One Martini backbone bead per residue (centre of mass of N, CA, C, O) as a GRO file, in nm:
protein
  201
    1UNK     BB    1  -0.210   1.737  -1.858
    2UNK     BB    2  -0.044   1.462  -1.789
    3UNK     BB    3   0.265   1.363  -1.578
    4UNK     BB    4   0.135   1.163  -1.357
    5UNK     BB    5   0.133   0.843  -1.173
    6UNK     BB    6  -0.068   0.716  -0.906
    7UNK     BB    7  -0.017   0.432  -0.696
    8UNK     BB    8  -0.143   0.194  -0.546
    9UNK     BB    9  -0.084  -0.121  -0.399
   10UNK     BB   10  -0.310  -0.262  -0.257
   11UNK     BB   11  -0.530  -0.402  -0.489
   12UNK     BB   12  -0.357  -0.298  -0.752
   13UNK     BB   13  -0.073  -0.423  -0.784
   14UNK     BB   14  -0.118  -0.605  -0.515
   15UNK     BB   15  -0.235  -0.864  -0.368
   16UNK     BB   16  -0.432  -0.911  -0.054
   17UNK     BB   17  -0.466  -1.119   0.267
   18UNK     BB   18  -0.500  -1.117   0.606
   19UNK     BB   19  -0.609  -1.406   0.661
   20UNK     BB   20  -0.347  -1.559   0.624
   21UNK     BB   21  -0.215  -1.459   0.890
   22UNK     BB   22  -0.434  -1.538   1.094
   23UNK     BB   23  -0.416  -1.845   1.037
   24UNK     BB   24  -0.113  -1.877   1.119
   25UNK     BB   25  -0.146  -1.752   1.414
   26UNK     BB   26  -0.354  -1.924   1.568
   27UNK     BB   27  -0.164  -2.171   1.678
   28UNK     BB   28   0.029  -1.941   1.833
   29UNK     BB   29  -0.231  -1.871   2.003
   30UNK     BB   30  -0.536  -1.782   2.200
   31UNK     BB   31  -0.671  -1.722   1.910
   32UNK     BB   32  -0.874  -1.680   1.665
   33UNK     BB   33  -0.880  -1.555   1.347
   34UNK     BB   34  -1.132  -1.360   1.406
   35UNK     BB   35  -1.004  -1.216   1.671
   36UNK     BB   36  -0.734  -1.088   1.594
   37UNK     BB   37  -0.822  -0.812   1.451
   38UNK     BB   38  -0.963  -0.703   1.702
   39UNK     BB   39  -0.719  -0.701   1.893
   40UNK     BB   40  -0.542  -0.520   1.718
   41UNK     BB   41  -0.727  -0.273   1.695
   42UNK     BB   42  -0.729  -0.211   2.011
   43UNK     BB   43  -0.420  -0.118   2.017
   44UNK     BB   44  -0.307   0.064   1.755
   45UNK     BB   45  -0.034  -0.054   1.627
   46UNK     BB   46  -0.066  -0.044   1.320
   47UNK     BB   47  -0.087   0.259   1.290
   48UNK     BB   48   0.191   0.314   1.417
   49UNK     BB   49   0.353   0.155   1.204
   50UNK     BB   50   0.228   0.313   0.943
   51UNK     BB   51   0.356   0.601   1.087
   52UNK     BB   52   0.640   0.550   1.240
   53UNK     BB   53   0.588   0.525   1.582
   54UNK     BB   54   0.702   0.227   1.558
   55UNK     BB   55   0.906  -0.024   1.588
   56UNK     BB   56   0.917  -0.339   1.476
   57UNK     BB   57   1.015  -0.483   1.741
   58UNK     BB   58   0.809  -0.350   1.925
   59UNK     BB   59   0.558  -0.445   1.782
   60UNK     BB   60   0.608  -0.751   1.813
   61UNK     BB   61   0.614  -0.750   2.121
   62UNK     BB   62   0.318  -0.625   2.163
   63UNK     BB   63   0.160  -0.833   1.994
   64UNK     BB   64   0.253  -1.084   2.146
   65UNK     BB   65   0.125  -0.994   2.413
   66UNK     BB   66  -0.171  -0.950   2.314
   67UNK     BB   67  -0.179  -1.267   2.182
   68UNK     BB   68   0.004  -1.481   2.306
   69UNK     BB   69   0.274  -1.524   2.153
   70UNK     BB   70   0.479  -1.792   1.995
   71UNK     BB   71   0.736  -1.586   1.864
   72UNK     BB   72   0.960  -1.469   1.653
   73UNK     BB   73   1.062  -1.224   1.457
   74UNK     BB   74   1.108  -1.372   1.186
   75UNK     BB   75   0.839  -1.530   1.187
   76UNK     BB   76   0.656  -1.287   1.202
   77UNK     BB   77   0.743  -1.157   0.940
   78UNK     BB   78   0.652  -1.379   0.759
   79UNK     BB   79   0.350  -1.393   0.839
   80UNK     BB   80   0.281  -1.085   0.806
   81UNK     BB   81   0.384  -1.120   0.479
   82UNK     BB   82   0.178  -1.351   0.352
   83UNK     BB   83  -0.054  -1.164   0.211
   84UNK     BB   84   0.084  -1.169  -0.056
   85UNK     BB   85   0.042  -1.186  -0.417
   86UNK     BB   86  -0.064  -1.108  -0.704
   87UNK     BB   87  -0.022  -0.939  -0.986
   88UNK     BB   88  -0.245  -0.687  -1.139
   89UNK     BB   89  -0.019  -0.533  -1.309
   90UNK     BB   90   0.144  -0.531  -1.582
   91UNK     BB   91   0.463  -0.456  -1.685
   92UNK     BB   92   0.385  -0.360  -1.965
   93UNK     BB   93   0.221  -0.117  -1.865
   94UNK     BB   94   0.437   0.022  -1.693
   95UNK     BB   95   0.637   0.062  -1.921
   96UNK     BB   96   0.453   0.235  -2.101
   97UNK     BB   97   0.411   0.466  -1.885
   98UNK     BB   98   0.706   0.542  -1.819
   99UNK     BB   99   0.771   0.685  -2.101
  100UNK     BB  100   0.551   0.938  -2.015
  101UNK     BB  101   0.564   0.900  -1.692
  102UNK     BB  102   0.550   0.960  -1.368
  103UNK     BB  103   0.604   0.724  -1.109
  104UNK     BB  104   0.393   0.676  -0.808
  105UNK     BB  105   0.393   0.554  -0.491
  106UNK     BB  106   0.087   0.516  -0.275
  107UNK     BB  107   0.119   0.396   0.068
  108UNK     BB  108  -0.019   0.206   0.314
  109UNK     BB  109   0.252   0.113   0.525
  110UNK     BB  110   0.531  -0.091   0.641
  111UNK     BB  111   0.841  -0.204   0.727
  112UNK     BB  112   0.779  -0.499   0.724
  113UNK     BB  113   0.638  -0.524   0.446
  114UNK     BB  114   0.847  -0.361   0.267
  115UNK     BB  115   1.083  -0.547   0.297
  116UNK     BB  116   0.948  -0.775   0.143
  117UNK     BB  117   0.868  -0.629  -0.116
  118UNK     BB  118   1.156  -0.560  -0.210
  119UNK     BB  119   1.222  -0.863  -0.255
  120UNK     BB  120   0.950  -0.989  -0.418
  121UNK     BB  121   0.879  -0.691  -0.590
  122UNK     BB  122   1.114  -0.554  -0.762
  123UNK     BB  123   0.995  -0.578  -1.051
  124UNK     BB  124   0.772  -0.361  -0.988
  125UNK     BB  125   0.919  -0.118  -0.834
  126UNK     BB  126   1.126  -0.036  -1.072
  127UNK     BB  127   0.911   0.163  -1.216
  128UNK     BB  128   0.957   0.369  -0.986
  129UNK     BB  129   1.056   0.694  -0.891
  130UNK     BB  130   0.857   0.688  -0.635
  131UNK     BB  131   0.813   0.638  -0.270
  132UNK     BB  132   0.508   0.671  -0.084
  133UNK     BB  133   0.524   0.606   0.266
  134UNK     BB  134   0.362   0.624   0.560
  135UNK     BB  135   0.616   0.547   0.751
  136UNK     BB  136   0.795   0.788   0.628
  137UNK     BB  137   0.576   1.042   0.637
  138UNK     BB  138   0.367   1.019   0.878
  139UNK     BB  139   0.111   0.937   0.684
  140UNK     BB  140  -0.231   0.854   0.619
  141UNK     BB  141  -0.468   0.754   0.447
  142UNK     BB  142  -0.659   1.059   0.415
  143UNK     BB  143  -0.423   1.242   0.455
  144UNK     BB  144  -0.317   1.517   0.295
  145UNK     BB  145  -0.003   1.487   0.337
  146UNK     BB  146   0.041   1.238   0.147
  147UNK     BB  147  -0.054   1.379  -0.114
  148UNK     BB  148   0.150   1.604  -0.112
  149UNK     BB  149   0.399   1.419  -0.125
  150UNK     BB  150   0.323   1.298  -0.407
  151UNK     BB  151   0.314   1.553  -0.572
  152UNK     BB  152   0.604   1.637  -0.513
  153UNK     BB  153   0.723   1.375  -0.640
  154UNK     BB  154   0.597   1.436  -0.928
  155UNK     BB  155   0.656   1.745  -1.019
  156UNK     BB  156   0.353   1.868  -1.006
  157UNK     BB  157   0.041   1.920  -1.037
  158UNK     BB  158  -0.239   1.780  -0.920
  159UNK     BB  159  -0.399   1.792  -1.211
  160UNK     BB  160  -0.138   1.615  -1.339
  161UNK     BB  161  -0.258   1.381  -1.173
  162UNK     BB  162  -0.299   1.028  -1.159
  163UNK     BB  163  -0.526   0.818  -0.956
  164UNK     BB  164  -0.525   0.481  -0.799
  165UNK     BB  165  -0.779   0.316  -0.586
  166UNK     BB  166  -0.974   0.086  -0.403
  167UNK     BB  167  -1.057   0.323  -0.209
  168UNK     BB  168  -1.296   0.560  -0.203
  169UNK     BB  169  -1.197   0.754   0.021
  170UNK     BB  170  -0.910   0.798  -0.113
  171UNK     BB  171  -1.017   0.919  -0.376
  172UNK     BB  172  -1.164   1.162  -0.246
  173UNK     BB  173  -0.907   1.282  -0.110
  174UNK     BB  174  -0.760   1.339  -0.373
  175UNK     BB  175  -0.966   1.523  -0.503
  176UNK     BB  176  -0.949   1.740  -0.272
  177UNK     BB  177  -0.639   1.795  -0.398
  178UNK     BB  178  -0.688   1.790  -0.733
  179UNK     BB  179  -0.692   1.498  -0.817
  180UNK     BB  180  -0.709   1.261  -1.062
  181UNK     BB  181  -0.950   1.014  -0.956
  182UNK     BB  182  -0.985   0.650  -0.928
  183UNK     BB  183  -1.138   0.353  -0.887
  184UNK     BB  184  -1.031   0.037  -0.850
  185UNK     BB  185  -1.110  -0.284  -1.026
  186UNK     BB  186  -0.917  -0.318  -1.288
  187UNK     BB  187  -0.710  -0.330  -1.551
  188UNK     BB  188  -0.923  -0.276  -1.769
  189UNK     BB  189  -1.045  -0.025  -1.631
  190UNK     BB  190  -0.789   0.140  -1.624
  191UNK     BB  191  -0.742   0.148  -1.930
  192UNK     BB  192  -1.004   0.304  -1.988
  193UNK     BB  193  -0.934   0.555  -1.824
  194UNK     BB  194  -0.672   0.622  -1.985
  195UNK     BB  195  -0.800   0.638  -2.263
  196UNK     BB  196  -1.002   0.873  -2.200
  197UNK     BB  197  -0.726   1.060  -2.148
  198UNK     BB  198  -0.492   0.982  -2.357
  199UNK     BB  199  -0.261   0.783  -2.203
  200UNK     BB  200  -0.283   0.586  -2.441
  201UNK     BB  201  -0.074   0.494  -2.746
   0.00000   0.00000   0.00000
């Protein structure tokens, strides 16, 4: 018997594309859009931001230095958060599920992105009882700690939680914690998975 549903955010609830940000940053720095993610990865700064180990303003200052960016904090925040797009799961489905289950968001994210998400996607986030965010719990998927935090927020046993994520490795990590988890492909596929478990109807 399931009691809670855990949702990933990016590419499950809301689509995103980092290339949008890289294209906007390109004319503001000395590197082309294809080089920007490689340079960012080499700094390790994004992981530090997503685990709450660096403050947003320090992050922006250090990224600006690494990329030779000519940009202020507010403009960086806008560009860094332009990656998000359409909602992938209709609110009607979230409404239906919320009547029967505790809904928990489980996301690798950061303070810069989530500040904007709270503003622009409040209509989606309002359906959730708890938000388990990597930068707040200081652990990123697939770290077992973030799954344990989500199960605790769900208020039930791991096997009473259903979880969906677009990344296979994160689904496997959830299963290793005893959570019933499936890889997200589409809203229609998610509905089929829920129906197979008797969770819709």
